N, C-alpha and C positions, 0 to 999 in steps of 0.2 A: 504493500500500500504506500509506503514512504516514497518509493521511486515514482509511482504514478502521480502523487501529490507534487513532487518536484518538477516532473515533466509538464504538468498542467500549469504550474506557476510560471515556468520559463516560456511556455507556449504563449500565454497571454501578456506577460510583462516584459520579457526580453525581446523588445521589438527589433533590436539590432541583430538578433539571431546569432550572437557570438559566444553564448554560454556564460556570460558574465553580466550580472545585474548591476546597473549603475544607480547612484543615488537619485538621479533624475528619473530613471525608469520606476524606481520604488515610489517616488513622490507622485508620479503620473498614474501609477496603478493603484489597485485597491487591496494589496496584500496585507498591509498593516491593519486595515479595517477588518479584513477577513480573519486575521489572527486574533484580534481582540474579541471578535464575535465567537470564534472557536473556544477562546478561554472562558467566556461567560456562559456558553451554551452547554447544557448537560448532554444533549443528543447531537452528536457530531454530524448526523445525516441532515440536520436542519441548516448546517452551514454549507450551502450548495456550492459556493465558490471555492474550488480547490480541495477541500478536506472531506467531502462526503464519502463515506465508506461504500454506500450503495453505488455511487458513480464509479468508484474503483472496481467494484465487483462486476458491473455491467461491462466495462472496458476489458477487464481481464478475461471474462468468460467468452466474449466475442473473439478475442485473440486466440484463446485456447481452442475454440471450435474450428477456426480456420487453420491453425497450426496442427495439421493432421498427424504428423510424425513426432510432434512435441519436442522439436529441437530448438524451440524458442526463436524460430525464423520462419518468415512467410515469403513465398514467391508469388509471381503473377497469377498462376493458376489457383493458388489459395485465395488471393485477394478478389479474384473475379467472382468468387462465391459469396462475397460479403453481402449481407442483407438480401438473401435470396436472389443473387445474380442481378442486383440493382444497377451496377455500374457497367459502362461500355468498356470494351477492350482498349479503345483508343485513349480513354482517360487513365486507365490502369497503366498503359504503356508510358504515359507522361509522368505519372507518379514514380514509376520505376526508372525513368530517365534521370530522376533526382533533380529535375529543374525547379520544382516548387520548394524542395528542401533536400539537402544532401543527407543521405542515410548515415546513421552512426554505426550501423552494422558493418563489420569488416568483411562479410561474405558477399561476393559479387552476385548480383541478381536476387538478393534477399533483403527484406526489411526486418529489423529487430523489433522488440517490444516498444522501445522509445519511439521509433519511426511510426509504428502503428498508432501509438497514442496521439501523435501529432496529426496523423491522417484522420482518425476517428473524430477528434475535436473539430477539425476543419469540415468534415462531412456532416456531422450532426448539428452543428451550430453555424450556419452560413451567414448569420447576421453580424458576426464579430469581425473586426478588422484583420486579425491574423488569417481568418478563413478566406476573406475576400482577396487578400494578397496571395494566398496559397493557390486558389483556383484561377485567379487571373494569370499567374505564371504558367499554369497548366495549359490554358487555352491560347495564350500568347505564343504562338509557334515561332515567330521570328524574333522574339525577345525585345521588341521595341517599346514595351510598356503599355500598349493599348490593344484592345480587341477589335478586329475588323470583321466585316461581313464574311469574308472567305474563311477566316479562322473559325468563326462560329458555325458556318455551314459544314466545315470538315468534321466537326464533332457531332453535329446534329444528324449527318447522313446515316450514322450507325443507329441512332435512335429510330429514325424513319424505317430503316431496314428491319429492326427488331419489331416495330409495330406491325409491319406488313406480315412478318413471320407469325405473329400472334393473332392474325386476322382482325387486328384492331383497325378502325378507320384511320388512315394516315393523316397527319397534319403537316402540310407541306411547308418548306422552309420560308417561303415568302410571307406566309401568315405568321410563322413563328418569329421572324425578324421584326415584323410590325408589333407583335405582342411584347417582345423584349424591349424594343425602343420605347413603347408606351410605359413599360415598367420602370426603366432606368431614366428616361428623359435626358439623354446625354447633351452636353453643351454643343458638341459637334456631331451632326448626324452621320458622319463618315466613320466614326469609331467610338469606342467606350473606354474611358479612362478609369483609373482607380478612384479618382475623386468623384466621378459619376456614380460608381458603384457604392461608395460610402454615403452618397447623398440620397440613396433610394432604400426604402424599407423592403423592397421586393427583389433585391439583387440575388438573394438565395434561391428564389424561385426561377430566376433566369438561368442560373447555373444548373439547377435540377433539370430544366428543359433540355439542356445540352448534353447531359451525360448520366443522369440518374432516372431510369425509366419508371421505377416504382413511384418515386415522388412526383415525377412529371404526370403520370397517369392519375394519381390521386388529386393533383392540382387541377387537371383538365376536367375531371369528373365532378368537381364541386358545383354547387348550385350557381348558375350564371348570375343570379342576383347578388350572391355573396362575393363573387369575383369582382363584379362591378363596384360593389360596396368597398371592397378592399382597395381597389384602384383609387376611388374618390377619397377615401380616408387617408391614404398614404401619399396621394398625389401632391 
């Protein structure tokens, strides 16, 4: 549990990603407040930020399920089974290219437990700044810091193919692009920046559309009135 707590703290607070917390990062983060809360609270599970044992248990169990040979390492074929095959091969390839974050695992082609913790935090809470940065790096194929139409289409193509294989009514990219632009409302219509993503409450849904089929289908099947309502309330 202690390792998981440390990984979670560094994921959210160490924005430089260099493995060293600065005084400035501590002041900007909420770690001290969370520690005081943990000190005062009898039930550690009520301290949701960083210290929850239940959160650790969920993360560890998901890792253990995927790590079929229990060598504490996960490869691409293991990760593709995450959350009932929710993710596309293309996004898993990008994660394993180590573009969003260099693995601490010393074994080529494998992610360790720390790497998995960073992945799952990015995947399950796409509203946080570390998550938005993580997924932008994944989709940003040319590494120029912005997302273009072609990059988004590259990742969405696999989603479209999967929908067709499942006999789902396909949602074509032109419609998807309009939907994403309505969600993010970028300053420049030709690309999406990190600043644009941080300025929208719906950025997580945009990423789900591109590479998480289960979450995309759940979003698409919501009541149209609720979807319109979410657009107006967040717009």
